[in-house]
Structures are given as C-alpha cells and as structure tokens.
C-alpha positions as CSV (number, residue, x, y, z in Angstrom):
1,M,9.7,-0.6,-0.2
2,A,9.2,0.9,-3.6
3,A,12.5,-0.6,-4.7
4,H,11.3,-4.0,-3.5
5,L,8.1,-3.6,-5.4
6,A,10.0,-2.7,-8.5
7,E,12.2,-5.7,-8.0
8,A,9.2,-7.9,-7.6
9,L,7.7,-6.6,-10.8
10,A,11.0,-7.1,-12.6
11,H,10.8,-10.8,-11.5
12,G,7.4,-11.3,-13.0
13,L,5.1,-10.4,-10.2
14,T,2.2,-8.2,-11.2
15,W,1.2,-5.1,-9.3
16,P,-1.8,-6.8,-7.7
17,E,0.4,-9.7,-6.5
18,S,3.0,-7.3,-5.1
19,A,0.4,-5.3,-3.3
20,A,-1.1,-8.5,-2.0
21,H,2.3,-9.4,-0.4
22,V,2.4,-6.0,1.2
23,V,-1.1,-6.6,2.6
24,Q,0.1,-9.9,4.1
25,V,3.0,-8.0,5.8
26,A,1.2,-4.9,7.0
27,K,-1.9,-6.5,8.5
28,H,-0.3,-8.5,11.3
29,T,1.2,-5.9,13.7
30,P,1.7,-2.2,14.0
31,E,5.4,-2.7,13.9
32,L,5.3,-4.4,10.5
33,A,2.9,-1.7,9.2
34,Q,5.5,0.8,10.4
35,L,8.2,-1.0,8.5
36,V,6.1,-0.7,5.3
37,V,5.6,3.1,6.0
38,G,9.3,3.6,6.8
39,A,10.4,1.9,3.6
40,G,8.2,4.2,1.4
41,G,5.5,1.6,0.8
42,V,2.6,3.9,1.4
43,G,3.7,6.1,-1.6
44,A,4.1,3.1,-3.8
45,L,0.7,1.8,-2.8
46,V,-1.0,5.2,-3.4
47,D,0.6,5.3,-6.8
48,Y,-0.6,1.8,-7.5
49,V,-4.2,2.6,-6.4
50,G,-4.2,5.8,-8.4
51,S,-2.9,4.1,-11.6
52,T,-5.3,1.1,-11.7
53,K,-9.1,0.7,-12.0
54,G,-11.7,-1.6,-10.7
55,N,-11.0,-4.7,-8.6
56,T,-7.3,-4.6,-9.6
57,R,-6.7,-1.9,-7.0
58,L,-8.3,-3.8,-4.1
59,P,-5.0,-5.2,-2.6
60,G,-3.6,-1.7,-2.5
61,I,-6.7,-0.3,-0.9
62,M,-6.7,-3.1,1.7
63,A,-3.0,-2.5,2.5
64,L,-3.6,1.2,3.0
65,G,-6.6,0.4,5.2
66,Y,-4.7,-2.0,7.4
67,I,-1.8,0.4,7.8
68,A,-4.1,3.4,8.6
69,A,-6.1,1.3,11.1
70,F,-3.3,0.6,13.5
71,S,-2.7,4.1,14.9
72,E,-3.3,7.8,14.3
73,T,0.3,8.2,13.3
74,L,0.2,5.5,10.7
75,G,-3.2,6.8,9.5
76,L,-1.7,10.3,9.1
77,S,1.1,8.8,7.0
78,V,-1.5,7.5,4.6
79,I,-3.2,10.9,4.5
80,A,0.1,12.7,4.0
81,E,0.8,10.6,0.9
82,K,-2.5,11.6,-0.5
83,G,-3.9,8.1,0.0
84,L,-7.5,9.4,0.2
85,V,-7.5,11.2,-3.1
86,S,-7.5,8.0,-5.1
87,F,-10.7,6.6,-3.6
88,P,-13.6,8.7,-5.0
89,A,-13.4,7.1,-8.4
90,L,-14.0,3.5,-7.2
C-alpha cells in the first residue's frame, strides 16, 4: 500500500487525494479494510496524519477511523501503528 501511495504521489496525486482514495476503498467492507491493513496502508496513513496539519489530514483520519471501526483486530492494527498518537494536536 505504501508503494502504491508513493506511486500515486509520483503521478501527481497529492497526499490528501491519495488518502481520499484509501478512504473510498477501506470504508466499504471489512475485507477491503483488511487489504489496506495487510498492504501496509495503516502505517502510511499514520505517517500522513502525523506529517500534516489542519483539514489536510482529514482524509487520513477518516480512513483510519473506517478501518478501526470494522473489528477489534483492525482497530488494534491502527493502535499498533501508533495511529492514536497523532490525534491530540488536531
């Protein structure tokens, strides 16, 4: 997943656009959310949220929320990637 995000950025998509695409994939089913997790997408999203400020980080936060909401296992994957550390500075 991180490689796909890097490729998307190389082709001119911005981080918010790339994260918005991940939101559109992850929000539909637990299986798709699991694919994002399995491909390393949670780490990339956490890095994105941690490196941006303000409304720019919203797509990444939404994607992490959708992923975490599907199951305890997926929620723990967000926690394990330190996905909650980035949120206090909203």
